[in-house]
N, C-alpha and C positions, 0 to 999 in steps of 0.2 A: 939452496936455491940461492940465487944471487939474485940482491935487489939493487933495485936503480937509487939515486939518491931520492925523490920523491916519495918513492916505496917507504924507504928508511922513515922520511917524515910522517909518513900515514903510520905506520905500523908503533913507533916514540910513542904521537899525537896521543891515536888511540889507548896506549897500552896506560898511558898519564891517570887519559881521563879513566878511562874505565873502575884504576884505582883510588881516584877522589870519587867517584861518583859512586862506590863500592864503600868506600869507608863512610861517607854521610847518609847512604840510604841506608846501615843497620840504623843510625841510629831513628832516621824519618820512618822507618817500619816499626822499629820499638813506640814510636811517639805514635801509632797508626796517624800521621802523614805522608803516608805515601804518594797520594796525589798530591801533596805541595809539590814536590820537584816538576810534577806536571804541569798545574796551576800557572806556576814561574817561568815555565819552558814559552808555555804558551802569552803568560805578561808578558816579556821580553822582545816576544813579534813587532808590536806598535814599536816600540822604540826605533828599534831597527827603521821601520819607514819613515818616521820622525826624526831620526838624524839626516840621513838621505837627505829628505825636504827643504830640511835646513842650513844643512850645505852643500849640498851636490856631491857629494864625496861617495866613494864608493871605497875609501880604505877602512881597513879591519877594525883599525881601532877608532876610527869615527865611530862605525858602527855598533860597534861591540858596546862604547861606550854607551850609546844610547842607550840598547839592548840592558844594558847595567842600572840604567835607572829608572826605567820603565818594568824590569825584576822587582827591584826595589820596593815600589810605587805598590805594583801587585803583591808582593808581601805584605807591605803596611796595610795594604786593601783588605787582605784573607785577614791577619790580627785584629785590627780596626773590626772588622766586622766580625765576629766571632767574639770579641772582647767586652764590646759596646753595644752590642743586640742582642735578639732572639736567637737569633740566626745560630745555629750549628757551626760547627768549624767546616765537617763536609760541605754542608751547604754552602758557605763561603766561599770551600775552594772553588766548588764548581762554577757559584755567582763571577768569579774575577775569571776563573778559565775562559767562561763560554766569552764572557763582554770583554776580556783583553782580546784576546783571537780576534771574533769577529770584527774589533776593531781593525787588526793586523792588519787581516784580509782586507779590509775595504781600501787599506792605505797601499799596500803591493797590487791591489788591483788600482787605484787610483796613478800610484806609479810609473806602473808598465805604461799608459796611455800619454804620458808624457812624452818630449823626445828626448829628454837627457836620460828619461828614466826605459825606456827600449830595452836597452842591454845590461841594465843593470846587477842583474843575477842576484836581487835579493831573493827570488825564490828557494838557492841552497839552502837559507836560512829554518825554511821548510822542512828538507830531507837531508839536510847535512850534505857536503860535497870535500869531503876527506883527501880527497885527489890536490884540494887548496892550499892544504899546510905548509906551512914555509915555516925553515927554520925558530924565525922570533916568534911565531905561534907556541913551537914546540918548548922553546925559552919562558914564555907566559904561562903555559899552563905547568911547568915545572916550577914556578917561583910560586902559582897559585898553590899548588901540591903542598909545596914547603909550609906556607903561610897555614892552611888550612888544617895539616897533621901536627905542627909547633902549637899552634892554639888548641886542637884536641888533647895533645899529650898535656901543656902548660894547666888547660882546666880540668882534666879527665874526672877527677871525681866530683866535680860539682857538676860537670855535660853529666855523667852520669845519673847519679841522686835525682835530676832533674826530669831527665829521660824514662826512669821507672815508676818514680812516686814528688808529681810535681807537685802535691799537698805537703807532702813532708819536708820537701827541700823549704817550703817557706817555712813551713813552723820552728825551722832553726839558722834562719837568720838568712838564709840564702841568697842573694840578689834572682828570682826565678826571671825575670822579664829580660831585664841585659841579660843574661845565658840565653835563653828561647832566640832570640834577637841573634847571639851571636852565629847559634847555629842555623840560624836561616837565612843571614847573610853569605854565611857560608856554601850553604845552598845554591842563594842566589848569584854568588860568583863563580861559584862551578857548573852552573847552568850554563851559565853566559858562554865561557871559554867553551865546552862544549858541542854551542851551536853547530859551529863552522864541521863540528867529526859529524852528528848523527843526526841536528836536527830539531827543530821544535818538537815532531811527533813521535820523535824514536827517543827524547830523552829520556820519557818516563821511564824505559829498559834498562838504561843504566844506573837509574839509583836503586832500581826498585829490582831489580830480578837478579843481580846478583847477592843480595842482602836476602830473598826470599830464600834461596839456595844455600847460603850460610846458615840460616836456622834452623835449616834441617838437620845439621850435624853436631852442634851443641848447642849446651843449656849454658854456657859460662860467657860475657858480653863480649868480655874482653878477647875471647878468640874467632867469638860469631864476628867483630871487626875485619880481624886479618885476615879471617876464612873471605869476606866479601869483598875486601880488596884485593884479596889475589886473585878470589873467582874473578872479580869483575876486571882486572888486570889479561888473566888467563882468555876470556870471551873475545875481549877487545883485540889481544895478537893475531889469534884464529880467524876470528874475522877479518881485519885489516890482512893478513898472510893468503885467503883465502880469495879477495876481494881484488888484491896483487896476482893469484896467479887463473883467474878465471878474467876472460873477457867480459866487461860490459856487467859487472857484477857490484854495486854498490857498496861502499864500504860500512854505512851505519846501517843498513838492512841485516846483514852479511853480522856484522857481530850481536845485532840483538836474535840473529839466531842462533850463533854461537850460545851466546848468555842463556838463550832460550833452552837449550841443548842441557847445558848442564844444570839446571833449572830442574829439569825434567831425570837427567840420573839421579839429584839429592833426592828429589819425593820420592824413586821408586825404592834406590839403591842404599839408604842414608842408612846408619845404625841400628837408632833409638826411634828414628821420627820417620822413616822409609814406610812406603807403602806396601812394598811384598814383608816388610816386616811385623808392620800391621798386620799383613792378611794372612802369618804364619801365627802369631800370638791366638789373632780370633779364633783362627783354625783349630788349634792346639786348645782353647778353651774350651770349645763347643764339644770337642772328642773328650775333653776331662769332664765334663758335664755327665753328656750322656755316659758314661763309665761308671763314675757315684753315682746318675739315679738310678741305672741297672743294677747296680751294687745293691742299693738302699731299695729297690724292688722285690730282690731276692728275700733279703734279709726280714722283709715286712711280710710278706711272703709263708718265709719260717714262723715268723711270730706268730701269726693266724693260728696257723696250724698245730703251735705248738712244738716242732719239731725242728731242730737244729738244722741237721742234714736232709731237711723235704725238698724233694726233685718240682721243677717247677716249670711246667709245658713253654713251650714258646711264644702259642697264641694267648698266653694268658698273660704273657708279658709282654706283648704286641697292643692288648687291650687296654694294659695300665697308660700308656702315652700315645697312643695311638701312631707306635711306629713303625715305619716299614720292616718288611721283613728283614731285607739284602742290610738295611742300617744297622737289625737288632744284632744278626747274625756277623757284622762287621767289626761290632761293639763288641760282644762275647768271645772273640778269636781274640783281641787286644788283650781282654783280661783275662782270658786261658794262657795267653802269654807268656803273662807276670804271674803266673800262679794263685788268679785269686778265682777265677769260675773253672768249674769240675763239667763236661759234656757226658750225657747218658743219652744216646740218638737222639730225640727231639726237645728234651728236657735238660735243665741248667739246675746244678748248685754251686755253693760258697763253697768255696777251700776252706782251710782254718786262717789260714793268710788273707782271703778273702770278707771272710768273718768279719775279722778285725776292718779293714778299710772302711766294711760298710755299716760296723759300730760306730765308727767315727763318725759318717756322715747325718747317721741317725741321730747321734748324740747332739751336732750340731743345730739339727733340726729344732727340736724336742729342747734343744735349752734355749733357743733364740722365739721356738715361741710365746718360751716362759715368759723369758723376756719382754714378751709385747704386752702379754697380759699382766702382768704384777706390774711395771716397770711407765709402762702405756696407759695400761689397763683400753686395751683393745679387745674386744666382745672375741669371743672364741669363733666365730665364722671367718674374722677376718685375719686369723693368724698364719692358716696353712699357706697361703699364696706367696707372703712374703718370706717367709723361713724357707720356701722351694728356691729364691731365690741368694739366701741370705746364705745358706748352708754351704755354697760351692765358696760364697767368699772368705768367709770366716778363717783365719790363719789358726792356725792350732797354738798359737801364745795370747792371741783375742777368747779361744775361746777359756780358754781356763781362767781368765779374768772375769770372763765373765759369769762362770760358773761360781767363783768365790763371790763375788757383787750377789750373785740370787742363793748364796746360803747353801751352796750343795741341794741343789733339790731332789727328791729320787724319784717324781713324776711330771710329766707336762701336764698344762689346764685341762686336756683330754685324759687325763687318766694315765695313760701308757707309762711304762717304765721310763726312768732315761738310762741306758745302757752308761754301766761305769765297769764293766769286766778290764779292760783293758786303756781307763783313764787314769794317770796320775794321783797317785796317795794325795787326798788332803792333807793342805797345811793347818796343825794346829792354830788357835786363836793365840796373838803375839809372838809368834814366830819370827814376827816382819817381814812378814809379805805383807 
């Protein structure tokens, strides 16, 4: 696809803004200041109006200079309100956002009524007008991006520490106030240079959405910052190219939609945090719990009958936990495929391998009940429900440590034997365990 010179400017400027916004958005997201960028974008609006009223100039440098001053005032207002009053930071952000934005709208309405302001075009700062980007705007974005990234690289360790634990950073002597001002100033400058591209209303998506998408893919902060910048640049490029290809499709909203699409992909498909992976883990956990419960119920019935190989009718098993016939049959088929359960008509029985697995579950249950009774001093009638949950969560390693701490008890608080047929041999005292 061949792009015109103007379209090339739009794509280049959008990509630069997406990368810068994504980089700073990662810091804002982890500092729980996602809305700060939105507040600063709205705070910049009255500066645009005041700059025009004072100079009657439509020069982008003049208007952006006014936006910069107003944005800095808004940032200082947020920091001052949060630090020197009882108002929390989120409330301070909301106050600054609404007050400054309302003042900006009043100014723009007034300007539209003036002879010199009728065609001022200041309304483009609300939703952006990327098509008006010129080469000098691209150069300005490149300079801002270079300064921002160089600053982050220079103070990387300090900024990372302030982002994750401001209190600890202060306790080791770092100047937390100046470092926070550096991050906020970088955010203000980025917001101001991005107003022409996506506008006041949509600027928040440029900052927060790429960072939120990147957070789904990694737990390492450095990787998250790089990913966030890349996602921001990719979304900006996709939105700008879509805007250049489709008539009457504004660039700012197209970038936001592309960024949102990448966020949805990340939310669903990220390997560790994705919703599909989480759904799969939850489903697998439910299946495992049902299987372990069925093994345990079969073992307990055999214990009650005093016959290790006793057949248990399916209706009795259904009544123990209120299971549906189809659900119980599905669980039994899965255990049969694994060689843990044998079927005899409508009855079920544990195989030798199934008894080993069932004893492991019962042992966890009764050891945990013993721990609750001996160490936490819970009454006997409060033990079962908690043990029903923990028996599925205890690892074999934790179980052995628990057994040793309890002194290898032979019976639980209800007087029932704790299975030890397949438990590891006890380690003699003084062996170093």
